[in-house]
N, C-alpha and C positions, 0 to 999 in steps of 0.2 A: 310495155307496162300494162298490166291488167287493171281494170277499174271495176269495183264491186259496189253495188248499191244494196243496202240492207232494207229488206221488206219485212216488217213485223206485223203491222196491222193493216186492215182493209184500206184505210185511208192512204197508206203508203203505196198501195197498188194504184190507186187513183192518181196520186201525185206523179208516179213514174209514167203513167200513160199520158199525162199532160206535159211532162218534161221532154219526152222523146221527140215530138214534133218541133218543139222549141230548140232542141239540140240540133236537129237537122237543118232548121232555118239558120241558126247561128253558123254552122259549119259551111253552109252554102254561101252565106254572106262573106265569110272570111276565106272562101275558096279552099276549104279543107274537104277532103273526101272521107266519107264514113264507109268503111268496108263492112257492109251488112253481113256478108258471108262468114265473117269471123266473130260475129256477135251471137250470144246465146244467153239462155236463162238457166241458172243452176239453183236447185232447191236444196236447202240444208234442213235436216231433221225429218220429222214424219209428215209434216204438212205438204200439201200439194198445191201448186199454182193452178187456179181454176180459170184465170183470165189468160188471154192470148195477147202478148206484146208484139207490136209491129214497128218497124222502121221503114218509112217510105212504102207502106202497104205490103211489106215483106214480113211474114210472121217469123218471129225469132224462135228457134228450136229450143225445147226444154231438154236439157241433157243432165246426165248424172255426174259428169266431170268435164272440166275444160282444161286448157293447156297447163295451168299451174296448180290446180286443186280439184279434188273430188268432193262429192257431196258428204262424205264422212270426214272431211278435212285432212285426208291422208295425202302426203306428197308422193306416194309410191309410184303412181302412174307417171308422174312427171319425171321422177328419178329414172324409172325404167326406160322412158323415152330418150333421156339424155345418154344413158349407158348404151342403148341400141345404136344411136347415131354416132357415138364415139367409136364403137366397134366397126361400124360401116366405114368411117373415115380412116381408121387404122388399117383396115383391110385394103382400102384403095392405095394407101401409101406403100404397104408391103408388097402389093402385087405388081 
């Protein structure tokens, strides 16, 4: 399940920067792991993120698409990925 946080105003960026360490502390307290390598920042629209977000001193990459959605809100990349994996599995069964 993907989680998205909507950033519209400058104050939202500041709020997110404050929430990330609190999220890490909560996860550590409850013995949950945060997979930092699967986290990213996606921008929608013409604005650019000028701040760098970090989780545990690891900068989050700014990407144009993540697993389920692209920055133009198109599901095409996700659908293509599913079709590609389906073809791979079908070829394994047939071979």
